[in-house]
C-alpha positions in Angstrom: -22.2 49.4 -10.0 -22.8 52.8 -10.8 -20.2 53.7 -12.7 -16.9 52.7 -13.9 -14.7 55.0 -11.1 -16.5 53.0 -8.9 -15.8 49.5 -10.4 -12.1 50.1 -10.3 -12.2 51.7 -7.0 -12.9 47.7 -6.3 -9.6 46.2 -8.0 -6.3 46.1 -7.7 -4.7 47.3 -10.6 -2.5 44.9 -12.6 0.9 46.2 -13.4 3.1 46.2 -16.1 7.1 46.1 -16.5 8.5 49.4 -17.2 9.3 48.2 -20.6 5.7 48.3 -21.4 5.2 51.5 -20.2 8.9 52.4 -22.4 6.9 50.9 -25.6 3.4 52.0 -25.3 5.9 56.1 -25.2 6.5 54.6 -28.6 3.3 54.3 -29.6 2.5 57.9 -29.2 5.7 59.0 -30.6 5.9 59.1 -34.7 9.7 59.9 -34.4 10.5 57.1 -32.4 13.3 55.2 -34.1 14.5 51.3 -34.3 17.8 52.0 -32.3 15.7 53.5 -29.2 13.0 50.8 -29.9 15.5 48.1 -29.7 17.3 49.4 -26.7 14.5 49.2 -24.9 13.5 45.6 -25.7 16.6 43.9 -25.2 17.4 45.8 -21.7 14.6 43.2 -20.3 16.3 39.6 -20.9 13.4 37.7 -20.6 11.2 39.4 -23.1 14.4 39.6 -25.5 14.4 35.7 -25.5 10.6 35.2 -26.3 10.2 37.7 -29.5 13.6 35.8 -30.8 11.8 32.8 -30.2 8.9 33.6 -32.0 10.7 35.5 -34.7 12.4 32.1 -35.7 8.7 30.3 -35.3 6.9 29.0 -39.0 4.4 32.0 -37.5 6.9 34.3 -39.0 7.8 32.8 -41.8 11.4 34.6 -42.0 13.6 33.1 -45.0 16.9 32.8 -41.9 16.5 32.4 -38.4 17.7 36.0 -36.9 20.2 36.2 -33.7 19.3 39.5 -32.2 16.1 42.0 -31.7 18.3 44.2 -34.2 17.9 41.1 -36.8 14.6 40.3 -36.1 13.5 44.5 -36.6 15.3 44.5 -39.8 13.5 41.5 -41.2 9.7 41.9 -39.2 9.6 45.6 -39.0 9.4 47.7 -35.8 6.4 47.8 -35.7 5.4 44.7 -35.3 8.1 43.5 -33.1 7.2 46.4 -30.7 3.8 45.5 -30.6 4.3 41.5 -30.2 6.8 42.4 -27.3 3.5 45.1 -25.8 1.7 41.4 -26.0 4.1 39.5 -24.1 5.1 41.7 -21.2 1.1 42.6 -21.1 0.1 39.1 -21.0 3.3 38.3 -18.5 1.2 40.4 -16.2 -2.4 38.2 -16.5 -0.8 34.8 -15.5 -3.2 34.5 -12.6 -6.9 34.5 -13.5 -9.7 33.1 -10.9 -12.3 31.1 -12.4 -11.3 31.1 -16.3 -9.9 28.5 -18.1 -6.0 30.6 -18.6 -5.5 28.5 -22.1 -8.2 29.0 -23.4 -8.7 33.2 -22.7 -5.3 33.4 -24.5 -6.3 31.3 -27.1 -9.2 33.6 -27.7 -7.5 36.7 -27.2 -4.5 35.6 -30.2 -7.8 34.6 -31.9 -9.3 38.6 -32.0 -5.7 39.4 -32.2 -4.9 37.6 -35.8 -8.7 38.3 -37.0 -8.3 42.1 -36.2 -5.1 42.9 -38.2 -6.2 40.3 -41.3 -9.3 43.0 -41.2 -7.1 45.8 -40.7 -4.7 45.3 -43.8 -7.7 45.5 -46.3 -9.1 48.5 -44.5 -5.7 49.7 -44.4 -5.9 50.6 -40.8 -2.7 50.1 -38.4 -2.0 46.5 -38.7 -0.2 46.3 -35.6 -2.6 48.5 -33.5 -5.3 46.7 -34.9 -3.7 43.0 -33.4 -2.4 44.7 -30.0 -5.6 46.3 -29.1 -8.0 43.0 -30.3 -5.0 40.9 -28.2 -6.1 43.4 -25.5 -10.3 43.2 -25.9 -10.4 40.7 -23.2 -8.7 41.9 -20.1 -11.6 43.4 -18.8 -12.6 40.2 -18.1 -9.5 39.9 -15.5 -11.3 42.4 -13.4 -14.7 41.1 -13.7 -12.9 38.1 -12.0 -11.4 40.0 -9.6 -14.1 42.5 -8.6 -17.1 39.8 -8.5 -16.0 36.2 -9.0 -19.2 34.6 -8.4 -20.8 37.0 -11.8 -18.0 35.6 -14.0 -19.3 32.1 -13.7 -22.6 33.3 -14.6 -20.6 35.2 -17.2 -19.0 32.3 -18.3 -21.9 29.6 -18.3 -22.3 27.3 -21.1 -23.6 27.9 -23.9 -21.8 30.6 -24.5 -22.4 31.8 -28.4 -20.5 34.4 -29.7 -21.8 37.8 -28.7 -23.0 36.0 -26.1 -20.2 37.2 -23.0 -20.9 41.2 -23.6 -24.2 41.2 -22.9 -24.1 39.0 -19.8 -21.5 41.7 -18.3 -23.9 44.1 -19.6 -26.8 43.3 -17.6 -24.9 42.0 -14.6 -21.6 43.8 -13.8 -23.2 47.5 -16.1 -20.1 47.2 -18.3 -19.2 44.8 -21.1 -14.8 43.6 -21.1 -13.7 46.3 -23.6 -15.2 48.8 -21.9 -13.2 48.5 -18.5 -10.1 47.1 -20.8 -10.7 50.9 -22.6 -10.5 52.4 -18.7 -7.2 50.2 -18.0 -6.3 51.1 -21.4 -6.5 54.6 -20.6 -5.2 54.2 -17.6 -2.3 53.0 -18.8 -1.5 55.5 -21.2 -2.6 53.9 -24.5 -3.8 56.0 -27.7 -6.8 57.4 -27.5 -7.6 55.7 -30.5 -7.0 52.0 -28.7 -9.2 53.7 -26.0 -12.5 54.6 -28.3 -12.3 51.9 -30.2 -12.5 48.9 -27.4 -15.0 51.1 -25.4 -17.2 50.6 -28.6 -16.4 47.2 -29.7 -19.5 45.3 -28.4 -21.8 47.7 -30.3 -19.7 50.0 -32.7 -23.0 51.5 -34.7 -24.4 53.0 -31.1 -21.7 55.5 -31.1 -22.2 58.6 -32.9 -18.7 59.1 -33.8 -18.0 56.0 -35.5 -14.7 54.0 -35.2 -13.7 51.8 -37.5 -11.2 50.3 -35.2 -14.4 49.6 -32.6 -16.5 48.4 -35.7 -13.4 45.9 -36.7 -13.0 44.7 -33.3 -16.1 43.8 -32.9 -16.0 41.2 -35.9 -13.0 40.0 -34.3 -13.9 39.1 -31.2 -17.0 37.8 -32.6 -15.1 35.3 -35.4 -12.6 34.3 -31.9 -15.7 33.4 -30.2 -16.6 30.8 -32.5 -15.1 26.9 -32.4 -13.3 26.3 -35.8 -14.2 29.2 -37.2 -13.4 29.3 -41.3 -15.7 30.9 -44.0 -19.1 29.6 -43.3 -18.9 31.8 -40.3 -18.7 34.9 -42.4 -22.7 34.9 -43.3 -23.2 34.9 -39.1 -21.4 38.6 -39.2 -23.9 41.0 -38.5 -24.1 43.0 -42.1 -25.0 46.6 -40.5 -21.0 46.2 -39.0 -19.9 44.8 -42.7 -21.7 47.8 -44.2 -20.2 50.6 -42.3 -16.8 49.0 -43.0 -17.6 47.7 -46.5 -16.6 45.1 -46.0 -17.1 42.1 -48.8 -18.1 39.1 -47.2 -17.1 37.3 -50.5 -13.1 38.5 -49.9 -13.6 37.5 -46.7 -14.6 34.4 -46.8 -12.4 33.7 -50.2 -9.1 35.5 -48.5 -9.8 33.7 -44.4 -7.4 33.0 -42.3 -6.1 29.7 -40.7 -5.9 30.1 -36.7 -3.0 28.2 -37.1 -0.8 31.2 -38.5 -1.8 33.7 -35.6 1.2 35.0 -33.5 0.7 33.6 -29.9 2.5 36.1 -27.7 1.7 34.4 -24.5 
């Protein structure tokens, strides 16, 4: 493909619910209120039910059960409820992924989201934005599956070491999944900070305008692609990216999270 516009002419953009579009607008609105977000979510019974199941699961670790969205927001926080709702909306728009193991795809996506949120907390970045952006990073591969299904088989061919998918995508398609997801996010009107981070996620040090979120996504993606990742895998992360973020490898090893603690919005 000669350019990204040509690529997008060859695919049918997935549609996301009106709820998702409304929630995206609140991401750009610093004055969005709890009542406004709660009202938006309660208009969609399916997403509301999913959120309440999540809020009452061990992953949220709440001291007592919650029975409505307002209580969930009060106990979990508006930003987390909003981003998890968005994640559920988006994952529900990609139920059929030809050529991809759907379970493995979303397991990796949620792991990427979890690692991104973990590191964002340490770096004092927006944890919920990091979670949502990490969760979305692989969506570009779904577009590749639609546009070039035979190419996808080559991209997913085993063995697939962490980072290899990005290199294969760039070589075979001309764009990485992050670059394609960035364009999708731009067309969906997500915040520009997310778009820019996704665009550089495969190679965060190449751009002069350094994106801390993009560098964080790079590390999160590598860890998510590592089966049963643990503290021992920190040593294999690119030192240049760690240094650019001022992330201490010793801290990462000491506080390495368990996949079992990650929220699964799929």
